[in-house]
VOKE-153518 format. One record per residue (C-alpha): residue in three letters; x, y, z. Coordinates in pm, 1 decimal. Example, Ala and Ser with C-alpha at 12.3 -4.5 7.8 and 13.67 -1.06 7.14 Angstrom:
# residues 2
+-----+----------+----------+----------+
! res !        u !        v !        w !
+-----+----------+----------+----------+
! Ala !   1230.0 !   -450.0 !    780.0 !
! Ser !   1367.0 !   -106.0 !    714.0 !
+-----+----------+----------+----------+
# end
This chain:
# residues 380
+-----+----------+----------+----------+
! res !        u !        v !        w !
+-----+----------+----------+----------+
! Unk !      0.0 !      0.0 !      0.0 !
! Unk !    120.0 !    352.7 !    -76.9 !
! Unk !    130.2 !    641.5 !    168.2 !
! Unk !   -160.8 !    798.7 !    -17.0 !
! Unk !   -406.1 !    516.1 !     55.1 !
! Unk !   -710.0 !    662.3 !    241.1 !
! Unk !   -722.7 !    630.0 !    617.0 !
! Unk !  -1050.9 !    440.3 !    588.1 !
! Unk !   -845.8 !    145.1 !    455.8 !
! Unk !   -654.5 !    146.9 !    783.9 !
! Unk !   -973.7 !    129.2 !    985.8 !
! Unk !  -1112.1 !   -175.0 !    810.7 !
! Unk !   -767.8 !   -337.0 !    798.4 !
! Unk !   -706.6 !   -313.5 !   1169.7 !
! Unk !  -1052.2 !   -450.0 !   1250.0 !
! Unk !   -984.6 !   -752.1 !   1028.5 !
! Unk !   -633.7 !   -792.9 !   1163.7 !
! Unk !   -727.8 !   -784.1 !   1528.1 !
! Unk !  -1029.9 !  -1012.4 !   1496.7 !
! Unk !   -794.3 !  -1262.7 !   1337.8 !
! Unk !   -546.5 !  -1225.0 !   1625.3 !
! Unk !   -796.2 !  -1332.7 !   1890.7 !
! Unk !   -645.8 !  -1639.6 !   2060.5 !
! Unk !   -787.4 !  -1970.5 !   1947.2 !
! Unk !   -979.6 !  -2166.1 !   2207.1 !
! Unk !   -868.7 !  -2505.2 !   2334.3 !
! Unk !   -961.5 !  -2835.2 !   2174.5 !
! Unk !  -1251.5 !  -3043.3 !   2294.0 !
! Unk !  -1174.2 !  -3290.2 !   2574.0 !
! Unk !  -1485.5 !  -3488.7 !   2656.3 !
! Unk !  -1491.7 !  -3725.4 !   2952.7 !
! Unk !  -1477.2 !  -4077.2 !   2812.8 !
! Unk !  -1487.0 !  -4273.1 !   3137.3 !
! Unk !  -1742.1 !  -4329.6 !   3409.4 !
! Unk !  -2112.8 !  -4396.4 !   3385.8 !
! Unk !  -2267.8 !  -4098.6 !   3559.2 !
! Unk !  -2281.0 !  -3878.4 !   3251.8 !
! Unk !  -2115.4 !  -3589.4 !   3437.3 !
! Unk !  -2022.3 !  -3301.4 !   3208.8 !
! Unk !  -1647.3 !  -3243.3 !   3246.4 !
! Unk !  -1481.5 !  -3027.8 !   2983.4 !
! Unk !  -1208.5 !  -2788.8 !   2896.7 !
! Unk !  -1315.5 !  -2425.5 !   2904.0 !
! Unk !  -1386.3 !  -2381.5 !   2531.1 !
! Unk !  -1735.5 !  -2377.6 !   2384.1 !
! Unk !  -1652.7 !  -2673.8 !   2162.9 !
! Unk !  -1525.2 !  -2868.2 !   2462.7 !
! Unk !  -1838.7 !  -2792.7 !   2664.6 !
! Unk !  -2063.0 !  -2891.2 !   2374.3 !
! Unk !  -1874.4 !  -3217.4 !   2323.2 !
! Unk !  -1887.7 !  -3319.2 !   2687.4 !
! Unk !  -2254.4 !  -3222.8 !   2710.0 !
! Unk !  -2325.3 !  -3437.2 !   2403.5 !
! Unk !  -2152.9 !  -3733.3 !   2566.6 !
! Unk !  -2344.1 !  -3688.4 !   2892.8 !
! Unk !  -2674.5 !  -3656.0 !   2710.0 !
! Unk !  -2600.8 !  -3963.3 !   2496.5 !
! Unk !  -2540.4 !  -4173.6 !   2807.2 !
! Unk !  -2855.3 !  -4042.4 !   2972.4 !
! Unk !  -3062.3 !  -4167.2 !   2677.6 !
! Unk !  -3014.8 !  -4522.1 !   2802.7 !
! Unk !  -3318.0 !  -4437.3 !   3018.0 !
! Unk !  -3617.4 !  -4526.1 !   2791.2 !
! Unk !  -3853.4 !  -4270.6 !   2946.4 !
! Unk !  -3604.4 !  -3987.8 !   2907.5 !
! Unk !  -3520.9 !  -4104.4 !   2556.0 !
! Unk !  -3888.3 !  -4076.5 !   2461.0 !
! Unk !  -3920.2 !  -3729.7 !   2612.4 !
! Unk !  -3617.9 !  -3601.9 !   2419.0 !
! Unk !  -3740.7 !  -3762.9 !   2096.2 !
! Unk !  -4087.8 !  -3611.4 !   2131.9 !
! Unk !  -3945.1 !  -3263.4 !   2195.4 !
! Unk !  -3705.4 !  -3267.8 !   1899.4 !
! Unk !  -3967.4 !  -3403.8 !   1660.9 !
! Unk !  -4197.6 !  -3116.1 !   1752.2 !
! Unk !  -3948.2 !  -2835.6 !   1677.8 !
! Unk !  -3636.5 !  -2764.6 !   1474.8 !
! Unk !  -3443.1 !  -2722.2 !   1799.4 !
! Unk !  -3519.8 !  -2697.9 !   2169.7 !
! Unk !  -3365.0 !  -2519.0 !   2464.4 !
! Unk !  -3157.7 !  -2789.9 !   2631.8 !
! Unk !  -3175.0 !  -2617.6 !   2969.9 !
! Unk !  -3554.0 !  -2601.8 !   2954.5 !
! Unk !  -3576.6 !  -2959.5 !   2830.9 !
! Unk !  -3371.0 !  -3102.6 !   3115.9 !
! Unk !  -3532.9 !  -2866.8 !   3364.0 !
! Unk !  -3873.8 !  -3010.4 !   3273.0 !
! Unk !  -3752.4 !  -3369.8 !   3274.1 !
! Unk !  -3995.8 !  -3620.8 !   3420.2 !
! Unk !  -3746.9 !  -3907.6 !   3439.9 !
! Unk !  -3457.3 !  -3961.2 !   3680.2 !
! Unk !  -3196.3 !  -3951.1 !   3403.1 !
! Unk !  -3316.7 !  -3614.9 !   3277.7 !
! Unk !  -3331.0 !  -3467.3 !   3626.2 !
! Unk !  -2975.2 !  -3583.4 !   3700.1 !
! Unk !  -2857.9 !  -3415.1 !   3381.8 !
! Unk !  -3032.5 !  -3083.2 !   3453.9 !
! Unk !  -2775.1 !  -2929.4 !   3694.0 !
! Unk !  -2493.2 !  -3034.5 !   3463.0 !
! Unk !  -2660.2 !  -2848.5 !   3175.1 !
! Unk !  -2697.8 !  -2541.8 !   3396.4 !
! Unk !  -2323.7 !  -2546.9 !   3464.2 !
! Unk !  -2252.3 !  -2609.0 !   3096.5 !
! Unk !  -2459.4 !  -2302.5 !   3002.3 !
! Unk !  -2263.8 !  -2096.0 !   3253.5 !
! Unk !  -1940.1 !  -2225.2 !   3104.9 !
! Unk !  -2052.2 !  -2136.1 !   2752.4 !
! Unk !  -2137.8 !  -1780.8 !   2857.3 !
! Unk !  -1797.3 !  -1741.9 !   3022.6 !
! Unk !  -1613.8 !  -1886.9 !   2721.0 !
! Unk !  -1793.3 !  -1647.3 !   2486.6 !
! Unk !  -1727.2 !  -1346.9 !   2709.4 !
! Unk !  -2096.6 !  -1289.8 !   2779.2 !
! Unk !  -2264.1 !  -1157.1 !   3091.8 !
! Unk !  -2480.9 !  -1356.9 !   3331.6 !
! Unk !  -2784.2 !  -1209.7 !   3159.0 !
! Unk !  -2721.7 !  -1435.1 !   2856.5 !
! Unk !  -2918.4 !  -1717.8 !   3021.5 !
! Unk !  -2954.5 !  -2057.2 !   2854.4 !
! Unk !  -2749.3 !  -2084.1 !   2533.9 !
! Unk !  -2731.1 !  -2457.6 !   2461.3 !
! Unk !  -2986.5 !  -2601.6 !   2220.9 !
! Unk !  -3062.1 !  -2948.5 !   2088.0 !
! Unk !  -3171.8 !  -3029.6 !   1734.9 !
! Unk !  -3129.5 !  -3286.5 !   1461.9 !
! Unk !  -2827.4 !  -3296.7 !   1233.3 !
! Unk !  -3058.9 !  -3306.0 !    930.6 !
! Unk !  -3434.6 !  -3263.5 !    899.5 !
! Unk !  -3456.1 !  -3566.9 !    671.8 !
! Unk !  -3366.1 !  -3802.0 !    958.0 !
! Unk !  -3681.6 !  -3720.0 !   1153.6 !
! Unk !  -3844.1 !  -4026.9 !    998.4 !
! Unk !  -3571.4 !  -4250.2 !   1137.9 !
! Unk !  -3598.7 !  -4089.6 !   1479.2 !
! Unk !  -3975.6 !  -4138.9 !   1480.5 !
! Unk !  -3924.1 !  -4508.3 !   1403.3 !
! Unk !  -3735.8 !  -4552.0 !   1733.3 !
! Unk !  -3393.9 !  -4600.0 !   1571.6 !
! Unk !  -3135.1 !  -4554.2 !   1849.0 !
! Unk !  -2999.4 !  -4198.0 !   1819.7 !
! Unk !  -2646.8 !  -4064.6 !   1850.7 !
! Unk !  -2555.8 !  -3730.7 !   2009.8 !
! Unk !  -2280.8 !  -3496.3 !   1889.6 !
! Unk !  -2153.0 !  -3146.9 !   1939.3 !
! Unk !  -2208.7 !  -2922.5 !   1638.4 !
! Unk !  -1896.6 !  -2958.8 !   1419.6 !
! Unk !  -1650.4 !  -2674.0 !   1382.9 !
! Unk !  -1654.5 !  -2467.8 !   1065.3 !
! Unk !  -1339.9 !  -2628.3 !    925.6 !
! Unk !  -1405.5 !  -2990.8 !   1021.3 !
! Unk !  -1458.2 !  -3267.6 !    765.4 !
! Unk !  -1572.7 !  -3516.4 !   1031.5 !
! Unk !  -1729.8 !  -3499.1 !   1375.2 !
! Unk !  -1773.9 !  -3732.9 !   1670.0 !
! Unk !  -2112.0 !  -3864.1 !   1784.4 !
! Unk !  -2180.5 !  -4080.1 !   2090.6 !
! Unk !  -2422.7 !  -4361.7 !   2158.4 !
! Unk !  -2589.6 !  -4442.5 !   2490.6 !
! Unk !  -2287.6 !  -4650.0 !   2596.9 !
! Unk !  -2055.6 !  -4354.7 !   2541.8 !
! Unk !  -1894.4 !  -4515.2 !   2236.3 !
! Unk !  -1765.9 !  -4263.0 !   1984.4 !
! Unk !  -1863.0 !  -4279.5 !   1615.4 !
! Unk !  -1684.8 !  -4069.0 !   1353.5 !
! Unk !  -1920.6 !  -3917.7 !   1096.2 !
! Unk !  -1874.3 !  -3703.3 !    786.1 !
! Unk !  -2006.2 !  -3347.1 !    781.3 !
! Unk !  -2082.3 !  -3387.9 !    410.0 !
! Unk !  -2319.5 !  -3684.0 !    433.8 !
! Unk !  -2658.0 !  -3732.5 !    597.1 !
! Unk !  -2604.0 !  -3976.0 !    888.1 !
! Unk !  -2764.5 !  -4318.2 !    858.1 !
! Unk !  -2873.7 !  -4300.6 !   1220.6 !
! Unk !  -3057.3 !  -4005.6 !   1372.9 !
! Unk !  -2808.2 !  -3765.6 !   1529.9 !
! Unk !  -2889.1 !  -3498.5 !   1786.2 !
! Unk !  -2665.6 !  -3192.9 !   1772.8 !
! Unk !  -2578.2 !  -2992.0 !   2082.5 !
! Unk !  -2525.4 !  -2637.7 !   1957.8 !
! Unk !  -2535.9 !  -2273.4 !   2063.6 !
! Unk !  -2838.4 !  -2049.1 !   2023.3 !
! Unk !  -2662.4 !  -1843.9 !   1758.4 !
! Unk !  -2894.1 !  -1542.6 !   1724.8 !
! Unk !  -2910.8 !  -1507.3 !   2103.3 !
! Unk !  -2531.8 !  -1538.3 !   2139.4 !
! Unk !  -2471.9 !  -1273.7 !   1871.3 !
! Unk !  -2725.4 !  -1034.8 !   2024.4 !
! Unk !  -2573.5 !  -1073.1 !   2370.9 !
! Unk !  -2219.5 !  -1063.0 !   2232.1 !
! Unk !  -2271.7 !   -741.6 !   2040.9 !
! Unk !  -2404.0 !   -583.1 !   2361.4 !
! Unk !  -2065.2 !   -665.2 !   2516.5 !
! Unk !  -1881.1 !   -518.9 !   2217.0 !
! Unk !  -2097.6 !   -205.1 !   2214.8 !
! Unk !  -2042.9 !   -149.0 !   2586.6 !
! Unk !  -1665.7 !   -185.4 !   2553.1 !
! Unk !  -1656.1 !     50.9 !   2254.9 !
! Unk !  -1879.7 !    301.9 !   2431.4 !
! Unk !  -1658.2 !    296.2 !   2740.2 !
! Unk !  -1365.9 !    412.3 !   2523.6 !
! Unk !  -1570.5 !    663.6 !   2325.2 !
! Unk !  -1560.7 !    455.5 !   2004.7 !
! Unk !  -1934.7 !    445.0 !   1939.4 !
! Unk !  -2078.7 !    716.5 !   2159.0 !
! Unk !  -2408.4 !    869.7 !   2043.6 !
! Unk !  -2362.3 !   1164.3 !   1811.3 !
! Unk !  -2402.3 !   1506.2 !   1975.5 !
! Unk !  -2763.6 !   1615.4 !   1966.6 !
! Unk !  -2842.4 !   1872.7 !   1701.2 !
! Unk !  -2974.7 !   2210.1 !   1814.6 !
! Unk !  -3346.4 !   2263.8 !   1771.4 !
! Unk !  -3281.5 !   2533.2 !   1514.3 !
! Unk !  -3060.9 !   2320.7 !   1288.7 !
! Unk !  -3175.9 !   2165.3 !    963.5 !
! Unk !  -3089.5 !   1816.2 !   1091.0 !
! Unk !  -3330.2 !   1851.4 !   1381.6 !
! Unk !  -3619.9 !   1933.4 !   1153.3 !
! Unk !  -3553.8 !   1698.3 !    866.4 !
! Unk !  -3440.2 !   1370.8 !   1029.6 !
! Unk !  -3132.9 !   1163.0 !    945.4 !
! Unk !  -2970.1 !   1018.3 !    635.4 !
! Unk !  -2888.6 !    648.1 !    624.3 !
! Unk !  -2770.5 !    377.8 !    387.9 !
! Unk !  -3019.4 !     92.1 !    362.8 !
! Unk !  -2958.7 !   -267.4 !    253.4 !
! Unk !  -3227.0 !   -350.5 !     -2.3 !
! Unk !  -3096.2 !   -698.4 !    -74.1 !
! Unk !  -2791.8 !   -907.0 !     12.9 !
! Unk !  -2647.7 !  -1242.9 !    -89.3 !
! Unk !  -2347.2 !  -1437.2 !     40.7 !
! Unk !  -2185.7 !  -1724.9 !   -148.9 !
! Unk !  -2031.0 !  -1891.4 !    157.7 !
! Unk !  -2158.8 !  -1824.5 !    509.3 !
! Unk !  -1854.6 !  -2002.1 !    659.5 !
! Unk !  -2070.6 !  -2265.6 !    826.0 !
! Unk !  -2083.4 !  -2643.2 !    752.8 !
! Unk !  -2421.8 !  -2745.1 !    615.8 !
! Unk !  -2481.5 !  -3000.7 !    889.9 !
! Unk !  -2442.8 !  -2731.4 !   1156.7 !
! Unk !  -2741.6 !  -2538.5 !   1028.8 !
! Unk !  -2787.9 !  -2163.4 !   1011.8 !
! Unk !  -2502.3 !  -1916.1 !   1020.6 !
! Unk !  -2494.0 !  -1622.4 !   1262.8 !
! Unk !  -2388.4 !  -1309.9 !   1075.9 !
! Unk !  -2309.6 !   -963.7 !   1206.5 !
! Unk !  -2140.8 !   -658.8 !   1055.8 !
! Unk !  -1902.9 !   -399.0 !   1197.2 !
! Unk !  -1943.6 !    -56.3 !   1035.2 !
! Unk !  -1632.8 !    161.9 !   1072.5 !
! Unk !  -1553.3 !    526.8 !   1012.1 !
! Unk !  -1478.4 !    846.8 !   1204.4 !
! Unk !  -1730.3 !    974.2 !   1456.1 !
! Unk !  -1837.6 !   1335.3 !   1498.5 !
! Unk !  -1567.8 !   1375.5 !   1765.2 !
! Unk !  -1292.5 !   1272.5 !   1521.4 !
! Unk !  -1233.1 !    936.9 !   1691.7 !
! Unk !  -1250.9 !    606.0 !   1506.2 !
! Unk !  -1600.2 !    463.4 !   1541.6 !
! Unk !  -1749.5 !    111.9 !   1517.8 !
! Unk !  -2122.1 !     39.1 !   1499.9 !
! Unk !  -2241.1 !   -320.6 !   1530.1 !
! Unk !  -2524.6 !   -446.1 !   1308.8 !
! Unk !  -2709.6 !   -773.5 !   1375.7 !
! Unk !  -2817.6 !   -971.0 !   1068.6 !
! Unk !  -3019.1 !  -1265.4 !   1206.0 !
! Unk !  -3194.4 !  -1320.1 !    873.6 !
! Unk !  -2872.5 !  -1376.4 !    677.6 !
! Unk !  -2821.4 !  -1743.5 !    761.8 !
! Unk !  -2801.3 !  -1941.2 !    436.4 !
! Unk !  -2549.8 !  -1942.8 !    154.3 !
! Unk !  -2652.5 !  -1865.0 !   -203.4 !
! Unk !  -2982.2 !  -1713.7 !    -89.5 !
! Unk !  -3093.1 !  -1358.1 !   -164.0 !
! Unk !  -3248.8 !  -1171.8 !    129.3 !
! Unk !  -3447.7 !   -848.3 !    116.3 !
! Unk !  -3414.6 !   -699.9 !    464.7 !
! Unk !  -3457.5 !   -324.0 !    399.4 !
! Unk !  -3221.7 !   -285.5 !    695.3 !
! Unk !  -3035.8 !     32.6 !    787.4 !
! Unk !  -2662.2 !    -34.3 !    765.2 !
! Unk !  -2511.6 !    313.9 !    821.3 !
! Unk !  -2658.5 !    600.1 !   1022.3 !
! Unk !  -2470.9 !    895.5 !    877.7 !
! Unk !  -2559.4 !   1123.4 !   1168.6 !
! Unk !  -2296.2 !    929.8 !   1368.3 !
! Unk !  -2011.1 !   1001.3 !   1125.4 !
! Unk !  -1788.8 !   1300.3 !   1055.5 !
! Unk !  -1694.3 !   1212.5 !    698.4 !
! Unk !  -1902.4 !   1094.5 !    405.9 !
! Unk !  -1728.9 !    756.4 !    405.7 !
! Unk !  -1767.4 !    428.9 !    597.9 !
! Unk !  -1663.7 !     65.1 !    559.5 !
! Unk !  -1838.7 !   -256.2 !    660.1 !
! Unk !  -1679.8 !   -582.6 !    777.9 !
! Unk !  -1914.0 !   -883.4 !    779.6 !
! Unk !  -1833.3 !  -1165.5 !   1023.4 !
! Unk !  -1983.0 !  -1503.3 !   1117.9 !
! Unk !  -1994.2 !  -1614.2 !   1480.4 !
! Unk !  -1777.2 !  -1921.0 !   1515.1 !
! Unk !  -1898.0 !  -2119.8 !   1816.3 !
! Unk !  -1587.7 !  -2027.8 !   2015.0 !
! Unk !  -1606.4 !  -1653.7 !   1940.8 !
! Unk !  -1526.4 !  -1461.5 !   2260.1 !
! Unk !  -1688.6 !  -1120.1 !   2241.4 !
! Unk !  -1484.0 !   -970.0 !   2523.7 !
! Unk !  -1166.1 !  -1062.5 !   2335.9 !
! Unk !  -1312.9 !   -927.8 !   2012.5 !
! Unk !  -1398.9 !   -598.1 !   2180.1 !
! Unk !  -1058.9 !   -563.9 !   2346.9 !
! Unk !   -878.9 !   -634.6 !   2018.9 !
! Unk !  -1077.6 !   -371.8 !   1829.3 !
! Unk !  -1044.0 !   -112.4 !   2104.4 !
! Unk !   -668.1 !   -167.7 !   2144.2 !
! Unk !   -601.3 !    -87.0 !   1778.7 !
! Unk !   -857.2 !    184.3 !   1710.4 !
! Unk !   -735.4 !    390.2 !   2005.5 !
! Unk !   -397.7 !    424.4 !   1829.7 !
! Unk !   -552.4 !    594.7 !   1525.0 !
! Unk !   -605.2 !    969.6 !   1511.1 !
! Unk !   -796.1 !   1180.7 !   1262.8 !
! Unk !   -509.9 !   1312.8 !   1046.3 !
! Unk !   -678.3 !   1298.2 !    708.0 !
! Unk !   -407.6 !   1075.8 !    558.8 !
! Unk !   -331.8 !    706.5 !    565.8 !
! Unk !   -107.8 !    581.2 !    845.9 !
! Unk !     23.3 !    228.4 !    770.7 !
! Unk !    -45.3 !     74.9 !   1112.2 !
! Unk !   -204.7 !   -244.7 !    985.8 !
! Unk !     60.8 !   -364.9 !    740.9 !
! Unk !    299.8 !   -526.1 !    989.6 !
! Unk !     12.3 !   -693.1 !   1177.4 !
! Unk !   -148.3 !   -828.9 !    860.2 !
! Unk !    181.8 !   -968.1 !    732.0 !
! Unk !    244.0 !  -1149.1 !   1063.0 !
! Unk !    -88.6 !  -1333.2 !   1075.8 !
! Unk !    -72.2 !  -1702.9 !    977.5 !
! Unk !   -303.1 !  -1766.7 !    683.9 !
! Unk !   -481.1 !  -2045.4 !    872.7 !
! Unk !   -603.0 !  -1802.5 !   1138.9 !
! Unk !   -834.6 !  -1636.2 !    889.1 !
! Unk !  -1061.3 !  -1943.3 !    902.6 !
! Unk !  -1109.8 !  -1930.6 !   1277.9 !
! Unk !  -1278.6 !  -1735.0 !   1553.6 !
! Unk !  -1469.1 !  -1545.3 !   1429.6 !
! Unk !  -1492.5 !  -1608.8 !   1054.3 !
! Unk !  -1439.2 !  -1325.2 !    811.1 !
! Unk !  -1717.1 !  -1329.4 !    550.2 !
! Unk !  -1658.6 !  -1018.2 !    334.7 !
! Unk !  -1607.5 !   -643.5 !    347.8 !
! Unk !  -1732.6 !   -332.9 !    168.2 !
! Unk !  -1513.2 !    -24.9 !    134.6 !
! Unk !  -1593.5 !    341.5 !     72.8 !
! Unk !  -1965.1 !    345.0 !    128.0 !
! Unk !  -2085.5 !    703.6 !     90.8 !
! Unk !  -2412.5 !    873.0 !    177.1 !
! Unk !  -2502.4 !    872.4 !   -192.9 !
! Unk !  -2392.1 !    512.9 !   -265.8 !
! Unk !  -2663.4 !    329.4 !   -456.7 !
! Unk !  -2694.5 !     -0.1 !   -642.7 !
! Unk !  -2522.6 !   -335.9 !   -612.6 !
! Unk !  -2179.7 !   -341.5 !   -450.6 !
! Unk !  -1968.3 !   -657.5 !   -458.3 !
! Unk !  -1770.4 !   -743.0 !   -147.3 !
! Unk !  -1392.6 !   -701.2 !   -156.3 !
! Unk !  -1341.7 !  -1073.7 !    -93.2 !
! Unk !  -1579.1 !  -1170.3 !   -375.2 !
! Unk !  -1793.7 !  -1369.8 !   -134.6 !
! Unk !  -2110.3 !  -1164.5 !   -157.0 !
! Unk !  -2292.1 !   -853.7 !   -269.2 !
! Unk !  -2524.5 !   -594.5 !   -124.6 !
! Unk !  -2771.1 !   -372.3 !   -303.9 !
! Unk !  -2789.5 !    -46.1 !   -110.1 !
! Unk !  -2951.5 !    291.9 !   -146.7 !
! Unk !  -2974.1 !    621.8 !     40.9 !
! Unk !  -3268.6 !    627.0 !    278.4 !
! Unk !  -3384.1 !    936.1 !    462.2 !
! Unk !  -3552.1 !    883.0 !    797.6 !
! Unk !  -3784.6 !   1172.9 !    875.8 !
! Unk !  -3861.1 !   1291.3 !   1224.4 !
! Unk !  -4213.6 !   1237.0 !   1353.3 !
+-----+----------+----------+----------+
# end
C-alpha cells in the first residue's frame, strides 16, 4: 500500500487484523470414562458442547427420558436444552439438569458474555430428513455441532462409544446436535462489544443537534440494505444456520474512530438472496461521508470480550489526520493464513460506502454482494 491510501483502509484493515489475532480456544476434551454422565470439559465452547453431548447420549439409556427427548425434537427444529432437562420427568433427565446449567454458565464465560445471557445450549437434529428414522425408534447418537473447518465430527451412543461421521453426508442413524443459540449469542455478544466501545468513546451517540438546525427538523440520512447475498456463510451445512453480524467503521463526529455493530439474524443461508430493507449506516454518527463494513460469522468459540478488546486496542492508536497511516501492514503480514478461518470467521467487506452510494456493490473478498440505497428517515 502507498502512503496515499485513504485512512478508511486502515480502519477496516485493523478491524480484520485484530479479529484474526484473537487467541484460538482449546480443543474439545470430553470425559470418556465413568457412567454418571457428568459433564467435564475444557473451558472452550466446543469442549463444553462435546462433553454435554456425551453426557446426554449416556442419559438416553433411560427409555422414558429417551422418549421425552425424541418427542421434543420431533416437535421443533431445535429446543432449549436447559428447559428440556429442567422439565424432565425421568430420573436420568433430572440428574442431567444441573450439569446443563453449569454447561450453560461455562458457555457464557467462554464467549465473554454476561450472566444475563441465560440458557445458550440447544438441541436439534443434524438433518431434517432423519426425523423419519428418529420417529421409528432407531437408536440416536448425540454430537456437538462440528466446527466450521471440520470434515468429520464425533457422535456418541448411549454406551458412550464414539462414532466418527462425515459433515458432508446425511447420517444413517438419527443424530442430535448440541449447539449454541446463535442469534441469542450474537445479540448478547454485540451488547458486550458495544459497551466496551462506548466505554472508550468509540461508538458514543452523536451530539444532539440544536433545535434550530436543519438536521433537527428533517431527520437523518442512512444507507439501507435492499438486498444481500453471500456465497459462503462459513458454516458447515450439517451445523445449520449461520450467525452473521457486521461492523461498520468510520470516524465519529468527535474525530475518533467509530465502530457500529449491526445484527443480521436473517442472513443465515449461503446462495440465498435476502431483502431486509435494513439500515446499515446512520450517517448522523459520522464526521466524513465515508464508511466501511466488515461482515463476520460467529464461530462457536467466538469470545466477544476478546473481540472488543482487540478492536479497542487498535482503534485507540488511530487519530484523525486525514491521511493514511500504515499501522495495519505489519500486523497483517504477521498473521498465519490459517487463522483467517477461525474465531470469528471473516465473511466479506465493503469499502468506501458514501451517503449517496446506490446499487449493487460486490464485497472485496468476492464472497457476496449488497444492493444499497440512500434512505432518509424523517422525524415524527
